[in-house]
N, C-alpha and C positions, 0 to 999 in steps of 0.2 A: 402209401404214405401210409403209416399208420395214425388209427384212428384220433388218436389225442393230440396228433403233431399239425391232424387238418382241421380239429376242433382251434387248435392256439390261434393255427394262420390266420383264417376265419377271425376270431374276434379281436385279434391283437390292434388291429386299425381302430375298435371302438375302447379298448384301454388305453391308447394311449393319447397322452394329456394335451388337450386340446392346444391349439396354437394362441400365445398372448392377444388382445383385441388389438391392434393397430392404435397408438398412442395420437389423440386429438393435436391438431395443429391450432396454433393461434394466429388469429388475425388482426392488429390490434388499431384502430382506426382512434384517430388523436385528430381534432381541428379547434384551431385558435379560437377566442372568442368566441366561441361558437351560443348561443341560449337559446330554449329549445321555443323558438319561435319558427317554429316547422310546422308543414302539414300535417306529419300526424301529431303535433303535439297540441291538435286546434288552434292554431296560426291561420287566419281565413287571407289572410296575405300574399304569405309565402310559397313561392314556387319551389318547390321541393320534390320530386318525384319520386328522384331513385331512393334518396331518405325517406323518404314516406312506407317506399315498398320494404329496405331495409328495417325497418323499426317494424314492418307485420310481419316479416319474420321471426320474432323473435319478443323477450319481453321485453314491454316499455316501463322504466323507472318513472312516475311523474313525480316523484319528489325525492329528489339524487342534489346534490349539495357537494362542490368544491370545499377542500380543505381548508382553502386560501386564494380570495382573488389576484390573482395574479400569477405569470406566466409560467415561471421560474420556481417560485414556493408550491406550487399546484401540479408542477411536473414533479417536482420532487417528491410527492406526496403520494403518487402515484406510484413511482419508480422505486421510491427506498420501502414504502406503506406505512414511515412515518409521520405523523404530523408535524407542523411548525413547531408547535407549543412543546413538542418533544425533541425537537432538535436543533430550534435555533436560525432555522433554514427562513428567517421570513423576507428574505431582499437580495436583490442585485448582490452579482460581487465575488461570489464564495461559491468556490468548486466545494461541494463535500466531502470528499476525499482527501481534502487539506484537514477536515477532521474527523473523519468516519471513513479510516483505508481501509476497515476490514470489513468495509457493509455489503451487503449481498443486493443488488437491485432486484427487481423482479426478470428482468430478460436473464440476466446474471445463474437466480436462482434456476429457470428453468433451462441457460447453455449446463448447467452443472448436473443438470439431471438426461444427458442427449442432447439437447435442440441445438437447432445449428438459430441461433438468434441473429435477427438484420437492423437495422434501422435507416430509415429512408426519412426527408422532409424534417421537420420542426419534429420533435420528440423531446430530449431532454431541450433545454431553455439557452442556443444559444448567444451572446452578448450581451453589453451589458460587464463585461469580466469574468462572465461565468463560462466554462467551456462543457465540450461533451465528455462521456465518459465511457474509452475505448473498453474497457473490463469488461462492460456490458455486451459485448456483440462481439459475435464468430469472427464478423469481416468488417474494413473499415466501414463508419456512414456514410450514408449517403448524399451530402449535402446540397441544399439548394437556397435560396437569398427568400429573404421577408421580407425587406421594404425592397419594392421592386417598378419600375418605372421604364414606361418604354416611348413616350412622349415629350421630348427636351423640354416642351415648358414648362412639366413639373415639378424639375431643374433650376429654374430659371436661373437660380442665381449660381450655381455651378453644381458641381458634384463633387464629392459624398455630400448631402446632405445630413444635417444630424445624427438624424434618428440611421440610416446606411450606414455611419462610422459606428457607432452603437451596438449597430447587428452584426457587422463582422467586426468586431472588437479589436477595432482599429487603433492604434498607439498615435497618439497624435504629440509633437514637439511641446514640451512646456513653455505657455506663454502664447502658444498660439491663439488668435482669435474666436470666435464664436462659429460654427459652424451654419451654412442657411440653411430655412425648412424646404422642405418637401412636399408637394400638393400631399389632399387630403384626400385626392379623389381623381383618378383620370378613366377615359371609358375610350380608348383609340378601336379603331377597325382591322382587328389582327387576331391570327387565331387563337386558341387557347392556348397553347404552349408558349409561346410569347412570354408568360407566364409557372411562376413558378409551378403549382401545385399542378398543372396538366403535366408536365414533362415528373412531377416524382408519381404521379400517379402509373404512367410510361413505364417505369424504371418499378413503380409493386409488379405491374403484371407483365414484364421481367423475368422479377424474382419467383413470381407463380408458377410461373413457365418451369425455369431451373430447377424447382421446387417438387415441381412434377415425372422429372426425369429422378428423383433420388425416393421416393416412397417410403424407402426404410427408416431415412431421417426426419424426424417431425418438425415443424417448423415453427417459428416464433418471429412474425414480424409485424412490426411496430413503423407505422404509417402518416404523417405528421402532414395535415392541410394547413397554411396560414391563415387563407381567406377561409373568413372574414376581418381580419387583423386587420389594421389601417397598415398602411396608405387603402381606400380601396379604388382596387389597381384591377379592373379587370377587363373584355375586350366589351367590345358595344351594343353586342345582341342582348348580354344578359342584364345592362342597362334598361334595353330596350323589352325588357316582359313584362314591365312596370310602369305603371301612370302614375307620374310623383305627386297628381289630385287628390289618390283616391289611398296615400300612402296613412300608417296609424302614427298620427301626434301623439306626444305624449302629453297624460291626462291629469297631472301636478308637478310644476314645473318650480315649485316652491320646498324648503326646509319642512320638514313632518313640526307641527306643532312640540311645544318640547322636547325640542331634537338635544341628545346632547351635543355641543358645536364641535368637539373636536372627530364630531362620527363622520361631517360637511366633508364633502370635498367639491373644489373648484378647479376648474382648469387639470392642470399634469400632463399627462401624455400628448391626447390633442393639439395641446397647444405646439406641439414640433411642429404642424404642420396649417401650409396657409391654405383659401382666407380664414382660417378659423380665428375670430377674432380675441387677443387677449384678455382674460381677468383684466378687468371689472367686468367686461361687455359682458352679461348675464341675465335672461334668458341670450342664445341667440338668433340675432333677425332671424324671421323666417324663411328665410329661403334658405340660409346656411341648416339652417336644422333639417330640412326639404330636404336638401341634396345628402349630407349625411347616413341621413335612416332609407334615404335613396340606394346609396351605395349598402348600406349595411345588409339591407337584402340581394341586392346584387350578387357579391360578392359572395353572399351564402348560396344564393343558383351556382352560379360558379363552380364551387365546390363539391355542390349536389353531385353535378354532372362525372364530376372527377373522381368520386369517391362510387356512382354508379359505375363508370367506366373498371374498374377494379370488381368491384360487385361480382359485375357481368363472367369479367376472369374467372373468376372462380367458379363460377359455376361452366362456363365453358370448359375449365380445363377438371372437371369433375371432382373438385377440391372438398366443396361445399357440404358434401357428407359427412366429413370428419374434420370442420377447421370451423375452432369456435371463433362467432366474431364477435366484437365488443366496437362500440362507437360511444367515444368519449368526448365533450367538450371541456376544456379547461378548465374555464368558469366563465361566467354567467359576463352580460357587459350592458351600460348604464346609456339608451337613446333618448338622452333629454328629460326620462323621469326624477324628480325633486328636482332638477335642475344639474344633472350629470350626466357626463359623457366617460364611458369608457367602463372601467371599472374599480379595483384600488377600492372596495369600502366594505362592510360588515352588509347592506339589505339585501334583501332579494332577487333585483334584476344581477349583481354583482355574482351572487354564488348557486342561484340554482341553474343546472348544467342537461342538458339531456346524456343519459346513459340508456341504454338497450344492449343485453346482452344472448346472442344466439349461439345457443348451446345444444346440437344433437341431440337426442336422446335424454334430453334435461328438459329445454324450454318448450311452450307450446306455441304455434306461430299468432301471431294476432293478439296476444294478452297484454294484462296492465298490469301495477301493481302499485299502491300508495303509501309502501313498506318505504321508511325517510333511509335513505345511502349516502355517506359519505365516498370519494374516489379513493378513503385509504383499502376500502373493503376489495377493493377490489385485486389487491395481490392476493389478501388468502381466497379470493373466490376465485381466481384460475388457476389456486397450486390445485383446487381439492379439485375445481371441473379434468385436470388433466392429469388427477391422480396420484399426484406428488404429496411426499411428506409433507404434512405439516410448515409452513415457514415458522421457525423459532431467532433469527438475530443474524449476527449480534446487535443489529438494532432492534427495539421495541417492534414491534406488528401492531400497531393502534388499531387498525380495518379488523371486522367479523365476516366472514363467509357469508356471501350470500346464498349459498348455491339450495338452502332450505326456500328460498323464498323464489325460486328458479323450478322448483321442482312444482310448489305450491303459491300463488302469485301474494295468495289470503295470509297466508304463512307471517309471522314479526318475530324480527332477530333483535331490533333495537327500537327503543324508546322515541329516541333526538338523533339529531346528527347533529354534530359539532364545526368550529370553524374561528377565524379570529382572521384580525385584519390590523398590524399596528399604525399607529397616527399619533405618534409620541407616546401616549400610555398604550399598555395592549387594549384589544376588545378581543375579548374570546365570547364567544357566541353559543345558545344551541338552538337547535330550530325543531322543533314539535311539531305534530298535523296543526295546533292550528296558532300557536306562539312563537315569537322570535325574543328569547333574551339575551342582549350584549352585555357584558360587564367590562365596563372601564378602569383598570390600575394599571400600575408595572408590577409584573411579574414579581410575587415574594410580598410586594403589601397589602399592610391587614384590610383584609372584605370591608372593613366600613369607609375605608378611601375610595372605594370603589364609584362610579357614575355607572347609573342602570340605564336603559333603556330596554322597554316592552310593547310589543307592537302584537297586534291579534286581528289575523288573515280570516277570520271569520266571518270580520266584520267593518275591516277597515285593507282591502287588499294592495292599496296606493302608498301605506307606513303615510298615510298622513298625521297620525298623531301618537307621541309617545306616553300611554297610559300607565308607567311607572308605577307613579305618587298615585294613581288612583285604585292601583290593585295589588296590596300589599303582601296579599295571601297567595296569588299566580306567583311572584317577584320571588314570595320566600316556596314555595314547592321549585320553582324552578332553576332558583342558586343553591337546593340541596342537589339536586340533579348535575349543573356544571360542577359543583363540591366533589362527584364524586369524580371527575377528573384530575388525575397532576398537577401543579402548580407550573404555570409556563416556563420555559427557561428563558434566560435573556437570553436578546439578540445578539449570535454571531458579529463581532466584524468585519466588515469588505472585509 
């Protein structure tokens, strides 16, 4: 062999282009009604060891907020990357493709770039006249129940209950009478898979195993857990973790002084369950309050175990080193604070959410940030982490990529979070590190018609007083920030 030929033979491997790095997988863990009441977020009551370990593997956002505190709209903001005030999707009973047939959802965007996308459990909100989106997924959705009972006494007047009918989109004959209420909680001595979340976790594990067998095909798995959504139906052993006498009770059960009246809520979703007293019984009797709080914590611990199973499988299958994991609560939940239960408000407890991102090679374990974040930020963040092009529409992508913060938790990419809720008028809100301002008015109405709320969390963490009239300079400053956002689109009719 000639010297030159021998030289080329030896150096050819070094000159060959390096094989492209495998694209990262995405595991999106969605938890219904989960507020940041986790041990890793400082809650001393919560027994959530699996979620605490998950949080410790990545970056914890301490100031993350949903864009609207209701299931369907919050999930639209996640999966469309557009706020409710952009789309007009504020309520149930509307399927986004009816108005935006060409919208590209977050999983659809990944599918278009070679990912296998799968949905299991509650991802899109299904129920109340709203349906899933088959175009977002590579395979049919793996469905399971949201409203579920094992104990016959929980449906004492028969099944389906009102909530079971709503969450299964049951069409009822015109003129049929009201359906019965189901129990707000049950605690039978049954195995975990008597309820949906354990079955969903088992399916997720099977899909991770299938994905391991096709390493060349990256996956985007969206796994939705329904507890701690009502009813608090979980096995007895999770109730037994907590001493009812030691549960945290609401610090304040009356409305903030000077509150804008339409900002308040009494009853609502929780009225669909017995033995919860219907309004005007407020506050609830102490035994009812304590049982609801007990049920919330027990349900959270049940979901914790199921998520722990999925994370253990990710490790066992050696997929963790190339999988981005996101833990996201769709919105918060009032546990009797201000006399409110469930969500559907613009207050802190309904809008602050847990958000954790584990991005191998980007985030560092055990870190946290005070960066204000919104649900809509996840769409551009995940696209950038996966090395995909910047998403551009056709719907506006309202979010800001959080990748700079994932790399450096001290970095800042936005100075406020934005959210809204309609209660007759539309309440558009901005949350800064210190304040929340809410502007209540009709979309398009003159600014001077608005009613204003202002809360200072440096001095008043329980929102005891609306100080808008006392702080005109702060109000003016924050309304100027709010004015940078486009005027809200009116609600699309169901």
